[in-house]
All heavy atoms as an XYZ file, in Angstrom:
900
protein
N      13.597     -2.421     -2.329
C      13.090     -1.188     -1.946
C      12.846     -1.039     -0.560
O      12.191     -0.023     -0.133
C      11.762     -0.939     -2.881
C      12.033     -1.048     -4.316
S      10.447     -0.398     -5.221
C      10.045      0.935     -4.448
N      13.278     -1.854      0.232
C      12.888     -1.904      1.688
C      13.578     -0.618      2.268
O      14.780     -0.261      2.070
C      13.552     -3.047      2.449
C      12.881     -4.316      1.858
C      13.567     -2.987      3.822
C      13.454     -5.576      2.418
N      12.735      0.186      2.828
C      13.111      1.445      3.627
C      13.353      2.673      2.727
O      13.922      3.743      3.150
N      13.097      2.465      1.498
C      13.259      3.611      0.486
C      12.237      4.726      0.721
O      11.258      4.530      1.317
C      13.178      3.130     -0.976
O      11.958      2.539     -1.301
N      12.715      5.963      0.253
C      11.803      7.101      0.487
C      11.537      7.737     -0.858
O      12.415      8.211     -1.648
C      12.609      8.128      1.364
S      11.596      9.623      1.705
N      10.161      7.836     -1.253
C       9.754      8.398     -2.440
C       8.807      9.457     -2.267
O       7.913      9.760     -3.074
C       9.103      7.215     -3.333
C       9.851      6.023     -3.431
C      10.066      4.926     -2.670
C      10.768      5.756     -4.603
N      10.946      4.122     -3.283
C      11.437      4.638     -4.418
C      11.076      6.466     -5.797
C      12.253      3.917     -5.323
C      11.868      6.031     -6.696
C      12.465      4.744     -6.478
N       8.813     10.150     -1.218
C       8.008     11.242     -0.811
C       7.968     12.311     -1.937
O       9.158     12.785     -2.328
C       8.347     11.949      0.520
C       8.159     10.914      1.659
O       7.523      9.859      1.540
N       8.714     11.276      2.828
N       6.711     12.744     -2.275
C       6.432     13.750     -3.367
C       7.200     13.554     -4.694
O       7.325     14.426     -5.494
C       7.038     15.065     -2.833
C       6.263     15.558     -1.584
C       6.732     17.005     -1.198
C       5.984     17.458      0.064
N       6.361     18.692      0.488
N       7.446     12.166     -4.922
C       8.071     11.932     -6.173
C       7.037     11.797     -7.263
O       5.883     11.435     -6.979
C       8.822     10.495     -6.104
N       7.410     12.054     -8.505
C       6.662     11.906     -9.644
C       6.807     10.362    -10.319
O       7.920     10.228    -10.827
C       6.940     12.931    -10.805
C       5.910     12.899    -11.877
C       4.747     13.552    -11.790
C       6.345     12.189    -13.093
C       3.915     13.533    -12.965
C       5.558     12.257    -14.162
C       4.331     12.880    -14.160
N       5.982      9.565    -10.004
C       6.224      8.181    -10.381
C       5.028      7.593    -11.269
O       4.671      6.358    -11.136
C       6.435      7.258     -9.133
C       7.493      7.744     -8.350
C       7.435      7.107     -6.906
C       8.842      7.259     -8.912
N       4.392      8.361    -12.125
C       3.281      7.886    -12.894
C       3.590      6.721    -13.753
O       4.708      6.635    -14.294
C       2.754      9.048    -13.796
C       1.888     10.115    -13.144
C       1.224     10.985    -14.085
O       1.486     11.057    -15.191
N       0.269     11.756    -13.445
N       2.778      5.766    -13.644
C       2.979      4.493    -14.352
C       4.224      3.554    -14.039
O       4.652      2.821    -14.900
C       2.792      4.761    -15.802
C       1.469      5.305    -16.258
C       1.213      5.530    -17.740
O       2.044      4.956    -18.536
O       0.399      6.260    -18.117
N       4.831      3.893    -12.941
C       5.966      3.167    -12.579
C       5.592      1.748    -12.072
O       4.488      1.459    -11.854
C       6.686      3.809    -11.261
N       6.448      0.833    -12.484
C       6.175     -0.703    -12.132
C       6.900     -1.201    -10.999
O       8.239     -1.355    -11.088
C       6.396     -1.389    -13.463
C       6.031     -2.936    -13.377
O       5.480     -3.345    -12.262
O       6.093     -3.637    -14.251
N       6.206     -1.255     -9.802
C       6.814     -1.893     -8.596
C       6.364     -3.299     -8.279
O       6.377     -3.809     -7.185
C       6.471     -1.027     -7.400
C       6.970      0.445     -7.504
C       6.179      1.463     -7.767
C       8.253      0.581     -7.231
C       6.686      2.743     -7.900
C       8.808      1.976     -7.255
C       8.019      3.052     -7.593
N       5.932     -4.008     -9.387
C       5.343     -5.326     -9.364
C       6.353     -6.320     -8.695
O       7.533     -6.371     -9.005
C       4.976     -5.918    -10.725
O       4.050     -5.032    -11.151
N       5.884     -7.026     -7.716
C       6.679     -8.042     -6.929
C       7.796     -7.543     -6.108
O       8.569     -8.369     -5.552
N       7.891     -6.237     -5.809
C       8.869     -5.661     -4.969
C       8.540     -5.937     -3.513
O       7.429     -5.940     -3.011
C       8.972     -4.072     -5.280
S       9.676     -3.727     -6.854
N       9.601     -5.904     -2.768
C       9.533     -5.719     -1.237
C       9.640     -4.360     -0.863
O      10.584     -3.791     -1.247
C      10.755     -6.624     -0.603
C      10.714     -8.068     -0.930
C      12.006     -8.674     -0.357
C       9.696     -8.736     -0.422
N       8.427     -3.877     -0.335
C       8.403     -2.494      0.032
C       8.262     -2.081      1.413
O       7.691     -1.029      1.773
C       7.268     -1.736     -0.915
C       5.905     -2.323     -0.751
C       7.745     -1.730     -2.466
C       4.777     -1.615     -1.307
N       8.688     -2.983      2.237
C       8.541     -2.736      3.689
C       9.194     -1.417      4.025
O      10.335     -1.122      3.506
C       9.260     -3.869      4.598
C       8.486     -5.176      4.665
C       8.915     -6.261      3.554
O       9.333     -5.828      2.481
N       8.761     -7.366      3.802
N       8.646     -0.722      4.919
C       9.215      0.625      5.405
C       9.385      1.719      4.294
O       9.952      2.809      4.452
C      10.498      0.382      6.094
C      10.351     -0.203      7.462
C      11.661     -0.144      8.337
O      12.676      0.208      7.863
O      11.450     -0.347      9.515
N       8.857      1.423      3.070
C       9.060      2.473      2.035
C       8.020      3.464      2.240
O       6.921      3.315      2.856
C       8.647      1.829      0.721
N       8.405      4.742      1.846
C       7.596      5.941      2.050
C       7.227      6.526      0.685
O       8.036      6.935     -0.038
C       8.348      7.024      2.895
C       8.458      6.468      4.388
N       7.526      6.697      5.444
C       9.471      5.854      4.962
C       8.012      6.150      6.530
N       9.248      5.557      6.197
N       5.938      6.660      0.465
C       5.375      7.195     -0.805
C       4.485      8.446     -0.488
O       3.658      8.700     -1.348
C       4.720      6.202     -1.619
C       5.525      5.043     -2.049
C       5.610      3.753     -1.355
C       6.168      5.100     -3.307
C       6.352      2.837     -1.850
C       6.929      4.032     -3.855
C       7.071      2.782     -2.972
N       4.665      9.138      0.607
C       3.833     10.193      1.038
C       3.827     11.299     -0.015
O       4.812     11.705     -0.512
C       4.292     10.726      2.405
C       3.963      9.903      3.547
C       5.156      9.198      4.084
O       6.162      9.224      3.451
O       5.044      8.479      5.056
N       2.628     11.712     -0.399
C       2.334     12.659     -1.302
C       2.983     12.555     -2.788
O       2.990     13.474     -3.438
C       2.744     14.088     -0.693
C       1.990     14.419      0.400
C       2.400     15.767      1.158
O       3.126     16.526      0.554
N       1.772     15.913      2.264
N       3.253     11.230     -3.053
C       3.764     10.935     -4.407
C       2.698     10.885     -5.486
O       1.665     10.589     -5.133
C       4.646      9.626     -4.328
N       3.068     11.125     -6.587
C       2.168     10.922     -7.680
C       2.428      9.738     -8.355
O       3.435      9.417     -9.057
C       2.404     12.038     -8.716
C       1.423     12.016     -9.996
O       0.795     10.950    -10.302
N       1.244     13.081    -10.610
N       1.596      8.652     -8.027
C       1.676      7.321     -8.544
C       0.528      6.905     -9.530
O       0.214      5.694     -9.673
C       1.744      6.370     -7.369
C       2.920      6.486     -6.468
C       2.837      6.095     -4.956
C       4.018      5.553     -7.089
N       0.018      7.882    -10.142
C      -1.159      7.586    -11.120
C      -0.764      6.444    -12.064
O       0.351      6.544    -12.687
C      -1.571      8.671    -11.758
C      -2.239      9.810    -10.956
C      -2.600     11.002    -11.794
N      -3.737     11.680    -11.171
C      -4.961     11.785    -11.560
N      -5.252     11.201    -12.828
N      -5.847     12.424    -11.040
N      -1.574      5.422    -12.138
C      -1.427      4.373    -13.054
C      -0.218      3.358    -12.779
O       0.129      2.459    -13.615
N       0.411      3.530    -11.591
C       1.525      2.685    -11.231
C       1.055      1.251    -10.990
O      -0.257      0.973    -10.714
C       2.184      3.178    -10.019
N       2.020      0.262    -10.875
C       1.539     -1.137    -10.550
C       2.272     -1.480     -9.417
O       3.589     -1.431     -9.360
C       1.877     -2.027    -11.708
O       1.535     -3.346    -11.301
N       1.596     -2.022     -8.407
C       2.223     -2.701     -7.127
C       1.666     -4.103     -7.198
O       1.632     -4.731     -6.006
C       1.784     -1.948     -5.820
C       2.489     -0.740     -5.786
C       2.003      0.488     -6.344
C       3.714     -0.554     -5.094
C       2.591      1.734     -5.994
C       4.411      0.594     -4.857
C       3.801      1.724     -5.439
N       1.469     -4.748     -8.225
C       0.987     -6.184     -8.298
C       1.893     -7.082     -7.630
O       3.135     -6.984     -7.776
C       0.906     -6.579     -9.706
C      -0.429     -5.921    -10.514
C      -0.573     -6.644    -11.819
N      -1.757     -6.147    -12.470
C      -1.874     -5.590    -13.596
N      -0.731     -5.673    -14.458
N      -2.925     -5.184    -14.098
N       1.410     -7.937     -6.726
C       2.166     -8.867     -5.988
C       3.324     -8.230     -5.187
O       4.185     -9.043     -4.689
C       2.704     -9.961     -6.839
C       1.587    -10.721     -7.791
O       0.576    -11.097     -6.943
O       1.688    -10.832     -8.939
N       3.282     -7.032     -4.934
C       4.302     -6.372     -3.980
C       4.020     -6.731     -2.597
O       2.850     -7.251     -2.146
C       4.086     -4.927     -4.023
N       5.010     -6.859     -1.780
C       4.932     -7.202     -0.234
C       5.398     -6.163      0.611
O       6.472     -5.649      0.504
C       5.707     -8.530     -0.117
C       5.252     -9.730     -0.912
C       5.666     -8.916      1.411
C       6.024    -10.947     -0.868
N       4.493     -5.846      1.595
C       4.890     -4.824      2.600
C       4.256     -5.342      3.970
O       3.147     -5.084      4.344
C       4.171     -3.516      2.201
N       5.073     -6.045      4.539
C       4.796     -6.748      5.790
C       5.484     -6.152      6.973
O       6.758     -6.257      6.975
C       4.937     -8.263      5.800
C       4.532     -8.774      7.111
C       4.173     -8.948      4.634
N       4.984     -5.443      7.919
C       5.597     -4.938      9.015
C       6.168     -5.847     10.026
O       5.510     -7.038      9.970
C       4.577     -3.965      9.788
C       3.297     -4.675      9.425
C       3.421     -5.159      8.015
N       7.067     -5.591     10.892
C       7.574     -6.618     11.768
C       6.578     -6.685     13.009
O       6.136     -5.644     13.363
N       6.403     -7.781     13.596
C       5.511     -8.008     14.634
C       6.281     -8.600     15.789
O       6.807     -9.790     15.582
C       4.350     -8.886     14.229
C       3.618     -8.206     13.137
C       3.435     -9.104     15.537
C       2.493     -9.034     12.563
N       6.412     -7.993     16.792
C       7.110     -8.733     18.114
C       6.034     -9.435     18.799
O       5.119     -8.843     19.168
C       7.721     -7.517     18.908
C       8.301     -8.273     20.173
C       9.435     -9.003     20.171
C       7.737     -8.154     21.421
C      10.080     -9.564     21.306
C       8.167     -8.809     22.584
C       9.336     -9.570     22.482
O       9.965    -10.154     23.549
N       6.252    -10.656     19.055
C       5.549    -11.492     19.877
C       6.385    -11.791     21.213
O       7.697    -12.036     20.965
C       4.987    -12.725     19.162
C       3.996    -12.415     18.101
C       3.527    -13.441     17.487
O       3.816    -14.665     17.772
N       2.412    -13.381     16.515
N       5.908    -12.013     22.200
C       6.539    -12.202     23.450
C       7.592    -13.381     23.409
O       8.642    -13.296     24.088
C       5.746    -12.322     24.588
O       4.842    -13.509     24.499
N       7.364    -14.263     22.619
C       8.122    -15.604     22.529
C       8.972    -15.540     21.210
O       9.995    -16.346     21.208
C       7.263    -16.726     22.575
C       6.361    -16.633     23.796
C       6.182    -17.990     24.443
O       6.642    -19.052     24.011
O       5.426    -18.036     25.457
N       8.624    -14.950     20.193
C       9.416    -14.880     18.973
C       9.188    -13.779     17.995
O       8.196    -12.965     18.265
C       9.072    -16.192     18.127
C       7.652    -16.214     17.707
C       7.395    -17.640     17.095
N       5.879    -17.815     16.831
C       5.440    -17.484     15.609
N       6.157    -17.059     14.635
N       4.135    -17.640     15.446
N      10.028    -13.490     17.116
C       9.803    -12.382     16.180
C       9.322    -13.003     14.887
O       9.746    -14.023     14.391
C      11.179    -11.720     15.824
C      11.594    -10.805     16.809
C      12.389    -11.006     17.869
C      11.348     -9.383     16.796
N      12.592     -9.811     18.582
C      11.973     -8.774     17.828
C      10.577     -8.591     16.052
C      11.793     -7.475     18.317
C      10.418     -7.165     16.278
C      10.972     -6.671     17.546
N       8.314    -12.515     14.237
C       7.830    -12.953     13.002
C       8.358    -12.275     11.808
O       8.172    -12.560     10.722
C       6.329    -12.812     12.983
C       5.584    -14.072     13.575
C       4.219    -14.055     13.333
O       3.634    -13.351     12.267
O       3.542    -14.861     13.999
N       8.925    -11.164     11.701
C       9.692    -10.513     10.764
C      10.468     -9.483     11.416
O       9.978     -8.918     12.413
C       8.748     -9.893      9.664
C       7.984    -10.905      8.912
C       7.831    -10.419      7.441
N       7.073    -11.401      6.822
C       7.368    -12.005      5.631
N       8.458    -11.666      4.964
N       6.543    -12.860      5.090
N      11.686     -9.167     11.001
C      12.527     -8.255     11.823
C      12.268     -6.826     11.757
O      12.689     -6.145     10.892
C      13.898     -8.557     11.249
C      13.531     -9.022      9.810
C      12.282     -9.705      9.870
N      11.353     -6.359     12.630
C      11.254     -5.010     12.894
C      10.766     -3.942     11.806
O      11.037     -2.724     12.058
N      10.251     -4.280     10.762
C       9.888     -3.315      9.657
C       8.658     -2.659     10.081
O       7.774     -3.074     10.691
C       9.576     -4.204      8.425
C      10.719     -4.778      7.771
C      10.768     -6.094      7.477
C      11.779     -4.034      7.435
C      11.927     -6.774      6.926
C      13.004     -4.641      6.881
C      12.945     -5.940      6.485
N       8.668     -1.400      9.678
C       7.543     -0.491      9.878
C       6.505     -0.649      8.697
O       7.048     -0.960      7.569
C       7.927      1.020      9.906
C       8.834      1.232     11.203
C       8.043      0.985     12.376
O       6.923      1.456     12.600
N       8.607      0.322     13.352
N       5.278     -0.424      8.786
C       4.334     -0.398      7.616
C       4.743      0.535      6.497
O       5.290      1.591      6.745
C       2.920     -0.061      8.226
C       3.139     -0.182      9.714
C       4.610      0.084     10.053
N       4.332      0.132      5.279
C       4.549      1.134      4.177
C       3.578      2.168      4.209
O       2.533      2.159      4.759
C       4.358      0.329      2.773
C       2.960     -0.226      2.653
C       4.779      1.109      1.579
N       3.905      3.427      3.701
C       3.119      4.487      3.841
C       2.879      5.211      2.529
O       3.859      5.458      1.717
C       3.689      5.573      4.792
O       2.810      6.815      4.757
N       1.554      5.234      2.166
C       1.081      5.925      0.906
C       0.292      7.223      1.379
O      -0.562      7.732      0.540
C       0.229      5.050      0.058
C       0.923      3.847     -0.406
C       0.878      2.591      0.022
C       1.671      3.959     -1.589
C       1.474      1.489     -0.462
C       2.298      2.748     -2.240
C       2.237      1.516     -1.564
N       0.438      7.642      2.589
C      -0.283      8.813      3.102
C      -0.228     10.056      2.084
O       0.774     10.583      1.669
C       0.149      9.245      4.416
N      -1.424     10.536      1.638
C      -1.498     11.647      0.830
C      -1.138     11.537     -0.514
O      -1.120     12.439     -1.215
N      -0.769     10.224     -0.956
C      -0.335     10.073     -2.277
C      -1.551      9.960     -3.337
O      -2.677      9.655     -2.896
C       0.280      8.746     -2.306
N      -1.215     10.262     -4.560
C      -2.205     10.133     -5.659
C      -2.112      8.709     -6.263
O      -1.083      8.513     -6.972
C      -2.108     11.257     -6.660
C      -3.149     11.236     -7.756
O      -3.931     10.275     -7.765
O      -3.303     12.202     -8.554
N      -2.937      7.767     -5.873
C      -3.046      6.421     -6.317
C      -4.090      6.200     -7.471
O      -4.549      5.034     -7.381
C      -2.951      5.447     -5.186
C      -1.806      5.678     -4.174
C      -2.168      5.176     -2.839
C      -0.536      5.069     -4.712
N      -4.490      7.080     -8.131
C      -5.489      6.970     -9.077
C      -5.219      5.910    -10.057
O      -4.197      5.902    -10.704
C      -5.812      8.240     -9.793
O      -6.188      9.254     -8.831
C      -6.909      8.077    -10.906
N      -6.108      4.794    -10.005
C      -5.898      3.767    -11.150
C      -4.713      2.801    -10.861
O      -4.328      2.091    -11.712
N      -4.205      2.957     -9.639
C      -3.011      1.986     -9.320
C      -3.589      0.548     -9.227
O      -4.588      0.261     -8.789
C      -2.343      2.538     -8.125
C      -1.280      1.422     -7.534
C      -1.587      3.766     -8.219
N      -2.658     -0.353     -9.640
C      -2.920     -1.747     -9.558
C      -2.248     -2.528     -8.287
O      -1.103     -2.383     -8.289
C      -2.461     -2.498    -10.835
C      -2.820     -1.872    -12.164
C      -4.460     -1.957    -12.274
O      -4.885     -3.172    -12.121
N      -5.023     -0.857    -12.585
N      -3.118     -2.943     -7.489
C      -2.570     -3.612     -6.213
C      -3.019     -5.023     -6.333
O      -2.840     -5.836     -5.169
C      -3.184     -3.049     -4.913
C      -2.618     -1.574     -4.633
C      -3.340     -0.468     -4.870
C      -1.212     -1.482     -4.028
C      -2.831      0.809     -4.537
C      -0.724     -0.188     -3.763
C      -1.552      0.913     -3.972
N      -3.415     -5.630     -7.354
C      -3.721     -7.029     -7.336
C      -2.794     -7.988     -6.755
O      -1.406     -7.855     -7.234
C      -4.140     -7.548     -8.863
C      -5.207     -6.799     -9.515
C      -4.810     -5.846    -10.478
O      -3.667     -5.121    -10.286
N      -5.511     -5.593    -11.570
N      -3.211     -8.917     -5.897
C      -2.322     -9.816     -5.286
C      -1.309     -9.436     -4.206
O      -0.451    -10.008     -3.800
N      -1.320     -7.930     -4.051
C      -0.232     -7.431     -3.135
C      -0.607     -7.818     -1.708
O      -1.764     -8.017     -1.249
C      -0.198     -5.976     -3.272
N       0.417     -7.757     -0.715
C       0.294     -8.013      0.625
C       0.690     -6.864      1.384
O       2.015     -6.508      1.363
C       1.064     -9.345      1.005
C       0.711     -9.715      2.499
C      -0.522     -9.568      3.019
C       1.789    -10.376      3.173
C      -0.861    -10.011      4.314
C       1.540    -10.662      4.518
C       0.165    -10.516      4.993
O      -0.090    -11.109      6.334
N      -0.309     -5.942      1.860
C      -0.048     -4.675      2.351
C      -0.510     -4.543      3.756
O      -1.301     -3.694      4.210
C      -0.823     -3.626      1.465
C      -0.574     -3.701     -0.046
C      -1.685     -2.994     -0.801
C       0.823     -3.163     -0.276
N      -0.096     -5.551      4.552
C      -0.601     -5.528      5.986
C      -0.123     -4.157      6.712
O       0.958     -3.778      6.698
C       0.050     -6.661      6.814
C      -0.296     -6.767      8.172
C       0.128     -8.072      8.701
C      -0.200     -8.402     10.157
N      -1.309     -7.704     10.753
N      -1.226     -3.548      7.458
C      -1.062     -2.306      8.274
C      -0.505     -1.108      7.298
O      -0.131     -0.106      7.942
C      -0.024     -2.549      9.320
C      -0.472     -3.545     10.342
O      -1.705     -3.860     10.417
O       0.415     -4.210     11.063
N      -0.676     -1.149      6.028
C      -0.325     -0.009      5.158
C      -0.999      1.257      5.599
O      -2.171      1.070      5.864
C      -0.492     -0.383      3.626
N      -0.470      2.312      5.351
C      -1.096      3.574      5.589
C      -1.488      4.349      4.357
O      -0.598      4.827      3.540
C      -0.111      4.585      6.401
C      -0.832      5.764      6.917
O      -1.919      5.974      6.669
O      -0.104      6.693      7.487
N      -2.841      4.343      4.173
C      -3.296      5.156      2.881
C      -4.220      6.515      3.397
O      -4.956      6.828      2.559
C      -4.388      4.187      2.274
C      -3.725      2.995      1.536
C      -3.710      1.744      2.171
C      -3.185      3.119      0.256
C      -3.264      0.709      1.578
C      -2.653      2.034     -0.306
C      -2.615      0.765      0.286
N      -3.800      6.881      4.618
C      -4.444      8.045      5.079
C      -4.510      9.208      4.124
O      -3.414      9.601      3.590
C      -3.787      8.587      6.365
O      -3.788      7.529      7.362
C      -4.504      9.768      6.888
N      -5.701      9.751      3.756
C      -5.756     10.884      2.861
C      -5.316     10.674      1.419
O      -5.293     11.594      0.610
N      -5.076      9.353      1.039
C      -4.599      9.088     -0.298
C      -5.914      9.020     -1.279
O      -6.956      8.884     -0.854
C      -4.040      7.547     -0.371
N      -5.635      9.344     -2.581
C      -6.567      9.369     -3.496
C      -6.545      7.963     -4.306
O      -5.352      7.693     -4.980
C      -6.350     10.612     -4.591
C      -6.400     11.876     -3.861
C      -7.343     10.483     -5.790
C      -5.972     13.037     -4.699
N      -7.451      7.109     -4.153
C      -7.481      5.761     -4.666
C      -8.598      5.538     -5.647
O      -9.110      4.512     -5.720
C      -7.606      4.855     -3.514
C      -6.345      4.706     -2.582
C      -6.772      4.225     -1.118
C      -5.333      3.864     -3.176
N      -8.960      6.643     -6.408
C     -10.027      6.539     -7.391
C      -9.570      5.464     -8.427
O      -8.589      5.494     -9.012
C     -10.329      7.892     -7.980
C     -11.008      8.829     -7.113
C     -11.179     10.208     -7.689
O     -10.237     10.660     -8.300
N     -12.350     10.786     -7.498
N     -10.471      4.403     -8.612
C     -10.216      3.433     -9.621
C      -9.085      2.510     -9.327
O      -8.768      1.734    -10.258
N      -8.576      2.545     -8.120
C      -7.502      1.547     -7.668
C      -8.053      0.110     -7.792
O      -9.276     -0.045     -7.367
C      -6.836      1.987     -6.385
N      -7.271     -0.762     -8.055
C      -7.579     -2.164     -8.103
C      -6.951     -2.923     -7.092
O      -5.726     -3.316     -7.102
C      -7.345     -2.793     -9.500
C      -8.039     -4.058     -9.827
O      -8.308     -4.753     -8.764
O      -8.215     -4.437    -10.844
N      -7.686     -3.367     -6.086
C      -7.240     -4.307     -4.970
C      -7.691     -5.707     -5.052
O      -7.695     -6.460     -3.985
C      -7.656     -3.773     -3.559
C      -7.010     -2.400     -3.137
C      -7.618     -1.146     -3.537
C      -5.846     -2.432     -2.441
C      -6.937      0.063     -3.145
C      -5.303     -1.234     -2.016
C      -5.798     -0.059     -2.319
N      -8.148     -6.227     -6.130
C      -8.532     -7.503     -6.283
C      -7.617     -8.649     -5.939
O      -6.408     -8.484     -6.414
C      -9.128     -7.728     -7.815
C     -10.244     -6.804     -8.191
S     -11.727     -7.063     -7.282
C     -12.320     -8.753     -7.935
N      -7.808     -9.533     -5.068
C      -6.845    -10.387     -4.545
C      -5.719     -9.930     -3.675
O      -4.886    -10.771     -3.245
N      -5.868     -8.619     -3.165
C      -4.894     -8.100     -2.310
C      -5.261     -8.412     -0.879
O      -6.450     -8.446     -0.580
C      -4.802     -6.541     -2.491
N      -4.323     -8.429      0.070
C      -4.621     -8.575      1.442
C      -4.011     -7.292      2.058
O      -2.783     -6.909      1.886
C      -3.823     -9.789      1.945
N      -4.946     -6.653      2.846
C      -4.529     -5.459      3.474
C      -5.098     -5.218      4.899
O      -5.396     -4.103      5.283
C      -5.075     -4.099      2.534
C      -6.387     -4.397      2.251
C      -7.502     -3.792      2.989
C      -6.736     -4.892      0.923
C      -8.761     -3.887      2.736
C      -8.118     -4.996      0.610
C      -9.061     -4.485      1.362
N      -5.144     -6.324      5.594
C      -5.506     -6.342      6.929
C      -4.846     -5.279      7.854
O      -3.623     -5.201      7.733
C      -5.775     -7.740      7.579
C      -4.320     -8.441      7.720
C      -4.002     -9.186      6.435
O      -4.655     -9.305      5.573
O      -2.783     -9.848      6.576
N      -5.666     -4.591      8.530
C      -4.995     -3.641      9.444
C      -4.518     -2.309      8.714
O      -4.113     -1.343      9.400
N      -4.701     -2.252      7.428
C      -4.486     -0.962      6.634
C      -5.312      0.167      7.123
O      -6.500      0.015      7.450
C      -4.512     -1.202      5.243
N      -4.903      1.441      7.011
C      -5.606      2.626      7.512
C      -5.970      3.305      6.246
O      -5.087      3.785      5.393
C      -4.827      3.528      8.368
S      -5.569      4.967      8.937
N      -7.260      3.526      5.971
C      -7.838      4.346      4.748
C      -8.453      5.563      5.312
O      -9.305      6.150      4.578
C      -8.738      3.503      4.130
C      -8.190      2.321      3.358
C      -7.946      1.048      3.940
C      -7.827      2.452      2.013
C      -7.404      0.058      3.208
C      -7.114      1.474      1.314
C      -6.955      0.243      1.990
N      -8.148      6.115      6.414
C      -8.787      7.153      6.965
C      -8.632      8.413      6.073
O      -7.556      8.800      5.576
C      -8.156      7.692      8.364
C      -8.809      8.901      9.007
C      -8.260      9.278     10.371
C      -8.844     10.334     10.875
N      -8.329     10.600     12.316
N      -9.796      9.012      5.704
C      -9.797     10.219      4.800
C      -9.415      9.886      3.264
O      -9.225     10.792      2.450
N      -9.320      8.601      2.886
C      -8.965      8.296      1.554
C     -10.239      8.401      0.685
O     -11.287      8.296      0.953
C      -8.425      6.792      1.523
N      -9.866      8.739     -0.597
C     -11.021      8.785     -1.613
C     -10.958      7.411     -2.289
O      -9.926      7.157     -2.982
C     -10.629      9.997     -2.535
C     -11.695     10.033     -3.641
C     -10.571     11.334     -1.886
N     -12.069      6.650     -2.202
C     -12.114      5.358     -2.686
C     -13.042      5.306     -3.879
O     -13.425      4.119     -4.119
C     -12.450      4.404     -1.496
C     -11.404      4.351     -0.366
C     -12.045      3.621      0.716
C     -10.202      3.504     -0.897
N     -13.425      6.274     -4.534
C     -14.462      6.317     -5.535
C     -14.025      5.266     -6.630
O     -12.911      5.551     -7.191
C     -14.727      7.690     -6.028
C     -15.243      8.552     -5.182
O     -15.987      8.220     -4.162
O     -15.091      9.698     -5.382
N     -14.886      4.370     -7.066
C     -14.450      3.472     -8.103
C     -13.390      2.335     -7.881
O     -12.981      1.664     -8.667
N     -12.882      2.437     -6.602
C     -11.803      1.393     -6.270
C     -12.563      0.041     -6.169
O     -13.611     -0.179     -5.857
C     -11.289      1.671     -4.876
N     -11.746     -1.075     -6.592
C     -12.253     -2.436     -6.679
C     -11.539     -3.349     -5.628
O     -10.376     -3.140     -5.514
C     -11.967     -3.014     -7.903
C     -12.766     -2.231     -9.139
C     -12.531     -2.811    -10.466
N     -12.587     -4.348    -10.514
C     -11.976     -5.046    -11.268
N     -11.189     -4.844    -12.183
N     -12.289     -6.401    -11.110
N     -12.361     -4.003     -4.943
C     -11.860     -4.926     -3.805
C     -12.504     -6.325     -4.002
O     -13.560     -6.428     -4.491
C     -12.393     -4.278     -2.455
C     -11.780     -3.069     -2.182
C     -12.501     -1.827     -2.430
C     -10.499     -3.033     -1.495
C     -11.928     -0.606     -2.077
C      -9.989     -1.623     -1.197
C     -10.699     -0.575     -1.550
N     -11.806     -7.370     -3.563
C     -12.278     -8.701     -3.688
C     -13.483     -8.958     -2.688
O     -13.668     -8.206     -1.659
C     -11.262     -9.688     -3.226
O     -10.077     -9.629     -4.141
N     -14.298     -9.719     -3.113
C     -15.467    -10.124     -2.285
C     -15.107    -10.491     -0.842
O     -14.176    -11.203     -0.661
C     -16.309    -11.286     -2.920
C     -17.682    -11.694     -2.190
C     -18.644    -10.487     -2.379
C     -18.145    -12.875     -2.776
N     -15.723     -9.701      0.065
C     -15.399     -9.909      1.488
C     -14.056     -9.074      1.984
O     -13.842     -9.121      3.149
N     -13.447     -8.464      1.125
C     -12.223     -7.741      1.468
C     -12.583     -6.252      1.189
O     -12.429     -5.777      0.164
C     -11.072     -8.126      0.705
C     -10.594     -9.559      1.003
S      -9.937     -9.837      2.639
C      -8.507     -8.744      2.730
N     -12.938     -5.632      2.257
C     -13.226     -4.099      2.093
C     -12.546     -3.272      3.201
O     -12.405     -3.831      4.341
C     -14.642     -3.793      2.248
C     -15.556     -4.509      1.073
N     -15.555     -4.001     -0.057
C     -16.320     -5.636      1.112
C     -16.214     -4.839     -0.967
N     -16.723     -5.772     -0.185
N     -12.024     -2.209      2.859
C     -11.260     -1.374      3.968
C     -12.133     -0.857      4.965
O     -13.330     -0.544      4.782
C     -10.611     -0.230      3.099
C     -11.628     -0.186      1.988
C     -12.140     -1.538      1.581
N     -11.615     -0.718      6.173
C     -12.144     -0.021      7.322
C     -11.680      1.373      7.194
O     -10.498      1.674      7.268
C     -11.849     -0.712      8.662
C     -12.264      0.054      9.853
C     -12.149     -2.208      8.688
N     -12.625      2.149      7.090
C     -12.287      3.690      6.871
C     -12.532      4.420      8.250
O     -13.460      4.305      8.912
C     -13.105      4.347      5.670
C     -12.837      5.934      5.507
C     -12.938      3.475      4.475
């Protein structure tokens, strides 16, 4: 699913478990009850001496309805959740360092101890 575009798609209860979703776009999609368990979305990082992954952009869920979505065990580095609805979403065991949750609705969302989003 690398680089795929799902903007405004109706994807309720879709199963993306274990998928590679680098550069995927889910802006304003309806993903209520979907699963992204163990999904991987790692952007590329250029370091002056070496590349750590080849140039991928972060995954975007901006403005998406992610009510009740399962993100357990997912690796979502730098993911964009700007304005997303994440009511009841489950991030237990997920890694999301650098993710943006600006304007996101997080009522009832679950996070692992010590792992909380910076809003």
